[in-house]
Structures are given as C-alpha cells and as structure tokens.
C-alpha positions as CSV (number, residue, x, y, z in Angstrom):
1,M,81.8,92.8,81.0
2,I,78.2,93.5,81.4
3,V,77.5,96.8,83.6
4,G,73.8,98.1,84.4
5,E,70.7,97.7,86.6
6,A,69.9,93.9,86.7
7,A,72.6,92.8,85.1
8,L,72.7,89.9,87.0
9,H,69.6,88.4,84.8
10,E,72.9,88.4,82.1
11,L,75.0,85.7,84.0
12,P,73.6,82.6,82.3
13,A,74.3,83.9,79.2
14,V,78.0,84.1,79.8
15,I,78.5,80.9,81.4
16,P,80.3,78.9,79.0
17,E,77.7,75.9,77.3
18,D,80.5,73.0,78.4
19,V,79.9,73.8,82.6
20,S,78.5,70.8,84.4
21,R,79.4,72.2,87.8
22,I,79.8,75.7,89.7
23,A,81.3,76.4,93.0
24,V,80.3,79.9,94.0
25,V,82.5,81.4,96.5
26,T,81.1,84.4,99.0
27,Q,80.5,85.5,102.1
28,E,77.5,84.9,104.5
29,G,75.1,88.4,104.2
30,I,75.9,89.0,100.7
31,E,72.3,89.7,99.2
32,A,73.0,88.5,95.7
33,S,70.6,86.1,94.3
34,I,72.5,83.8,91.6
35,E,70.5,81.6,89.2
36,T,72.3,79.3,86.5
37,G,70.2,76.2,86.3
38,I,73.3,74.5,86.5
39,S,74.5,72.2,89.4
40,S,76.2,74.4,92.5
41,N,78.1,74.4,95.7
42,I,78.2,77.4,97.6
43,H,81.6,77.9,99.4
44,F,81.7,80.9,102.3
45,I,84.9,82.6,102.9
46,P,85.3,84.4,106.2
47,D,84.2,88.1,106.3
48,G,87.0,91.1,105.9
49,E,90.9,90.6,105.3
50,E,90.9,87.5,107.4
51,A,89.5,85.7,104.4
52,K,92.4,86.7,102.4
53,R,95.0,84.0,103.4
54,L,96.6,81.0,102.0
55,S,94.6,79.0,104.3
56,V,91.3,80.2,103.3
57,V,92.5,79.6,99.6
58,E,93.7,76.1,100.6
59,G,90.3,75.1,102.1
60,L,88.7,76.5,99.5
61,C,90.5,74.2,96.4
62,S,90.1,70.9,99.2
63,N,86.1,72.0,99.2
64,F,86.7,72.2,95.3
65,A,88.1,68.8,95.5
66,R,85.1,67.5,97.1
67,Q,82.4,68.7,95.3
68,G,84.5,66.9,92.0
69,L,85.0,70.2,90.1
70,T,87.5,69.6,87.0
71,R,89.1,72.0,84.6
72,R,86.0,72.4,82.3
73,D,83.7,74.0,85.1
74,L,83.4,77.2,86.7
75,V,84.2,79.2,89.7
76,I,81.9,82.1,90.4
77,G,83.0,84.8,92.8
78,V,79.9,86.8,94.2
79,G,81.0,89.9,96.7
80,G,83.4,92.5,97.1
81,G,87.2,92.9,96.4
82,V,87.6,90.4,99.2
83,V,85.7,87.3,97.5
84,T,86.9,88.2,94.2
85,D,90.7,87.9,94.9
86,V,90.5,85.2,96.8
87,A,88.1,83.4,94.5
88,G,90.1,84.3,91.5
89,F,93.4,83.2,93.1
90,A,91.7,80.0,94.2
91,A,90.6,79.4,90.4
92,S,93.7,80.3,89.4
93,I,95.7,77.5,90.6
94,Y,93.2,74.6,91.3
95,H,94.1,71.9,88.8
96,R,96.7,75.0,87.5
97,G,93.5,77.0,86.2
98,V,89.6,76.5,85.9
99,R,87.4,79.3,84.8
100,V,86.1,82.1,86.5
101,I,83.4,84.7,86.5
102,H,82.8,87.3,89.1
103,V,79.5,88.6,90.0
104,P,81.1,92.1,92.0
105,T,78.3,93.3,94.9
106,T,80.5,96.3,95.6
107,L,81.0,99.9,94.3
108,L,84.9,99.2,94.8
109,G,84.6,95.8,93.7
110,Q,82.8,96.7,90.3
111,I,85.2,99.5,89.2
112,D,88.4,98.4,90.5
113,A,89.1,94.6,92.3
114,A,87.1,92.4,89.9
115,I,88.2,93.8,86.8
116,G,91.7,93.1,84.6
117,G,92.5,89.9,86.6
118,K,94.9,90.3,89.5
119,T,94.0,88.2,92.1
120,G,96.0,87.0,95.7
121,V,96.0,87.0,99.3
122,N,98.0,88.4,102.1
123,L,101.0,87.7,104.2
124,D,101.7,89.0,107.4
125,E,104.5,91.3,105.9
126,G,102.3,92.9,103.6
127,K,99.1,93.3,101.6
128,N,98.3,90.8,97.8
129,L,102.3,89.2,98.0
130,V,101.0,86.6,97.2
131,G,99.0,85.8,93.9
132,A,98.6,85.7,90.3
133,F,97.3,86.8,86.9
134,W,94.2,85.0,86.3
135,Q,91.2,87.1,83.6
136,P,87.8,86.0,84.8
137,N,85.3,84.6,81.7
138,A,83.0,87.7,82.4
139,V,82.6,90.4,84.8
140,V,78.6,91.0,85.9
141,C,78.2,93.8,87.7
142,D,74.7,94.5,88.9
143,T,74.3,98.3,89.7
144,N,71.5,97.4,91.7
145,L,73.1,95.5,94.5
146,L,75.0,99.2,95.5
147,S,72.0,100.0,97.0
148,S,71.9,98.0,100.0
149,L,75.7,98.6,100.4
150,P,76.2,100.1,104.3
151,P,77.5,104.0,103.6
152,R,80.8,103.4,105.2
153,E,81.4,100.5,102.6
154,F,79.7,102.9,99.6
155,R,82.3,105.5,100.4
156,S,85.1,103.0,100.3
157,G,84.2,102.4,96.9
158,L,84.5,106.4,96.5
159,G,88.1,106.0,97.4
160,E,88.8,103.9,93.9
161,L,86.3,106.3,92.3
162,A,88.3,109.5,93.3
163,K,91.6,108.0,91.8
164,Y,89.6,107.4,88.2
165,H,89.9,111.3,88.4
166,F,93.3,111.4,87.7
167,L,93.7,108.4,85.2
168,G,91.7,110.2,82.3
169,G,88.2,110.6,84.5
170,E,88.4,114.6,84.6
171,Q,85.0,114.5,83.5
172,L,83.5,111.7,85.7
173,D,81.7,114.5,88.0
174,S,79.2,114.9,85.8
175,L,77.9,111.6,84.8
176,P,75.4,109.6,86.6
177,M,76.9,106.6,89.1
178,D,76.1,104.1,86.6
179,E,77.6,105.9,83.6
180,R,80.4,106.8,86.5
181,I,81.1,102.8,87.0
182,A,81.1,102.2,83.7
183,A,84.0,104.7,82.4
184,C,85.7,103.8,85.4
185,V,85.7,100.1,84.1
186,Q,86.6,101.7,80.5
187,I,90.0,102.9,81.9
188,K,90.9,100.0,84.0
189,A,90.1,97.7,80.5
190,D,92.2,99.7,78.5
191,A,95.3,99.8,81.0
192,V,95.3,96.1,81.4
193,A,94.5,95.5,78.0
194,S,97.7,97.3,76.9
195,D,99.7,95.6,80.1
196,E,98.4,92.8,81.7
197,R,100.8,91.7,83.8
198,E,101.8,95.2,85.3
199,G,105.1,95.5,83.4
200,G,104.3,99.2,82.4
201,D,101.3,102.2,82.4
202,R,98.7,99.2,84.1
203,A,101.0,100.1,87.4
204,L,99.5,103.7,87.2
205,L,96.4,102.0,88.3
206,N,98.1,101.9,91.3
207,Y,97.8,105.4,92.6
208,G,97.2,106.3,96.2
209,H,98.0,102.5,96.9
210,T,101.7,102.5,98.4
211,L,100.8,104.2,101.6
212,A,96.9,102.8,101.5
213,H,98.3,99.2,101.4
214,A,101.3,100.4,104.4
215,L,98.7,102.0,106.7
216,E,96.0,98.8,105.9
217,V,98.8,96.3,107.1
218,E,100.1,99.0,109.7
219,G,96.8,99.5,111.3
220,Q,95.8,95.4,111.0
221,F,92.7,96.8,108.2
222,D,91.2,99.2,110.6
223,L,90.9,101.4,107.5
224,R,88.4,100.2,104.8
225,H,90.9,99.6,101.5
226,G,89.0,103.0,99.5
227,E,89.7,105.1,102.9
228,A,93.5,103.8,102.8
229,V,93.6,104.9,99.2
230,A,92.0,108.0,99.3
231,I,94.5,109.1,102.5
232,G,97.4,107.4,99.8
233,I,96.3,110.2,96.5
234,E,96.6,113.1,99.4
235,Y,100.2,111.5,100.4
236,A,101.0,111.6,96.7
237,A,100.0,114.8,95.9
238,L,102.1,116.2,98.7
239,V,104.8,114.3,97.5
240,A,104.9,115.6,93.7
241,Y,104.2,119.0,95.0
242,E,107.4,119.0,97.7
243,I,109.4,117.8,94.7
244,G,108.3,119.9,92.2
245,R,106.0,118.0,90.6
246,I,103.0,119.7,90.4
247,D,101.4,123.0,91.6
248,Q,99.3,124.3,94.2
249,V,96.5,124.9,91.5
250,K,96.9,120.4,90.6
251,L,97.4,119.6,94.7
252,D,94.1,121.6,95.5
253,E,92.6,119.7,92.3
254,H,93.2,116.8,94.2
255,R,91.5,118.0,97.4
256,R,88.7,118.9,95.6
257,V,88.1,115.6,94.3
258,L,88.4,113.9,97.8
259,D,86.3,116.5,99.6
260,A,83.6,115.8,97.0
261,Y,83.4,112.2,98.1
262,E,83.6,113.0,101.9
263,L,87.2,110.9,101.9
264,P,89.9,111.2,104.5
265,R,93.1,112.8,104.3
266,Q,94.3,112.6,107.6
267,L,96.7,109.8,108.8
268,P,95.2,107.5,111.2
269,P,96.0,108.3,114.8
270,G,98.7,106.6,116.2
271,S,100.3,105.8,112.7
272,D,103.9,104.7,113.3
273,A,105.8,106.6,110.3
274,D,108.8,104.0,110.8
275,Q,107.1,101.5,110.2
276,V,105.1,102.6,107.5
277,M,108.7,103.6,105.8
278,E,109.5,100.0,106.4
279,L,106.5,98.7,104.6
280,F,107.1,101.1,101.1
281,T,110.2,98.7,101.0
282,R,108.1,95.6,100.7
283,D,105.6,97.8,98.0
284,K,105.8,95.5,94.3
285,K,106.6,98.7,92.6
286,A,109.8,99.2,94.7
287,I,112.5,97.4,92.4
288,D,114.4,101.0,91.7
289,G,114.5,102.5,95.5
290,L,111.1,104.0,96.7
291,T,108.8,103.8,94.3
292,F,105.7,105.7,93.7
293,V,103.0,107.1,91.2
294,L,103.4,110.0,91.4
295,D,101.5,113.3,89.0
296,G,103.3,115.3,86.7
297,P,103.3,117.6,84.2
298,N,102.4,114.5,82.0
299,G,100.2,113.0,84.1
300,L,101.1,109.9,86.3
301,E,104.2,108.3,86.2
302,V,106.2,105.8,88.2
303,V,108.5,107.3,90.0
304,P,111.7,105.7,91.2
305,N,113.9,106.4,93.9
306,V,111.8,109.4,95.6
307,P,113.7,110.9,98.2
308,E,112.9,108.8,101.6
309,K,113.6,112.6,103.6
310,V,110.6,113.5,101.5
311,L,108.5,110.5,102.6
312,R,109.1,111.0,105.9
313,E,108.8,114.6,106.1
314,V,105.5,114.5,104.5
315,L,104.5,111.5,106.5
316,T,104.8,113.6,109.7
317,R,103.0,116.4,109.0
318,M,100.1,114.4,107.6
C-alpha cells in the first residue's frame, strides 16, 4: 500500500518483475497517467453502476484473451470503486486468477473500495451479489488525483470517511486529508488482516451499508454510494437508539459527524419502504433474520434478528 502525493511515481516499483503484459482497466475521462514501461492495452468500461454487470466482466475477459494475457501478467484497475470492483473481479476469474494492482482515483476508492480484496458486480436483485475475494498485489493511492474530482464525487467519498469515525477513527477530524486517508486505510487493513473473508469482524466495515445498498437498488442508483452510506449510518444510529443500544449523546455524535461533512441524512423522496424492507432480506449479512451492523455499549456489532417493526417504523420517520 502506497499513500501520498505523487504516489503514482512509485507504481513501476510494485509491478512484479516477471510481468510482460499489462491490461489497464479504466473509464473514459479519468485523469491518471499510467507509465509502466511494459506493453499495455487499455480497456474501457462504462461509467457508473452500469459497468458492474456480468456482461461487462465477460467482455473484459474476452479482451484479456485477445491481448494474450497469461497468469504471469497483470491487470491494473485505474478509477473509482466501480473500476476496482470490476477489474478485480475480472482478474480473479480470468485464467482462474491473474495478478491485479489498483490505482484508485477517488476518495471513496482510496479509503475503502480498492482495499481489502472484495470484488463484485450487481444483479437486478441486489448490489454486489456476485463476486470474489481477490487480494491486489498493491494499491497505489495518489492523493494529488483527488484535486480534480467533481464536488459530488468527493462528497461521496466523505460518506465512507464518516463511517470510519465509528470504527476507531474518533480523531479523524483533527487530521489533514492525506493523514485521514492513511488512517482509514490502516483501520480497514487491520480488519481485513484478521478476517479476510468477512466471517466475523470485517462485516463491521459495512456500517450503514444495509440501507445504503437497498436505496441504491431501489432508486436505480440515483444516489452516489457514499451518499447512500451516510443515510444508512443515520438509519442505523436511529435503529440502535430505538432498541436501547445507544443513548441520545451517541445519536447526536453520529449526526455531528454526518453534518460536519455536509452529508445527507434523509431518505430520498419517493423511496418505497416495502421494497427497501424486501431488499434488506437479500443483504449478505442476513443469515439470522434481518441483520444489521449497529452501534452499542461495546461499539459496533453485527446484530441478528433486528425487529422488523422497528426497522419499518424508523424508515417511515426518515
């Protein structure tokens, strides 16, 4: 993991010596100059969540084959979380696994999506329902790339950043942005190191994501991911408050963090509570009834069998 200004200059140093071909997966309009000195083909995928489809991954794998990519070669994903999710998944299944390096160009990608080896695409039935765990050889986070992000894209990253305040990052407010990014990376790396396949505490990294993923699917992805996560954090805090896991002080702290980053806390107009409740049942954590990551006296925990009545009542009030 390399984090810092001009980190892209370090990219050649992390490319394995036996690589002879590189497949760069990216999107049109991404401003990141990739210089490796190795024969490379650039493969463009669609913008937005439309790229996270099995048909796109199939097209990438066909392109890799035409390029002559072998197991000794390398995929480099250059872009936001959509790109690293898709590039990583394609790398995980082509030839049953080729190496991958991620160059996240968004705040969300640098602090979350590109770290930890979770890859995947969406189905009509839900978000990230098909994927694989495939650890990258390296992740290169060049903080200079963030200066060109549109305001809404940067704010989307702040939604994920807000999550880390409740995962041991209580002092994030006091750090400059590059140090905040490094701190988030460390928090996630520690969680992944102890639970690579999300069988335990790694699931805590999904704080706010159960509602977030439901809103993204229910609203056909009108929300940016980080915006949906922010609303999901507000919702999870309200649910925890309603069932007595946190008090008013802790609820207010959630709202302080979200408001400090100027993030949304209300459901989008026209949200369908019935559909959202149905989507909760498809969440990957939903093994023992409706399952949420909730705050509590001992910090964040995965809580099974959250009462449906409470979940619905809180939804209707938001």
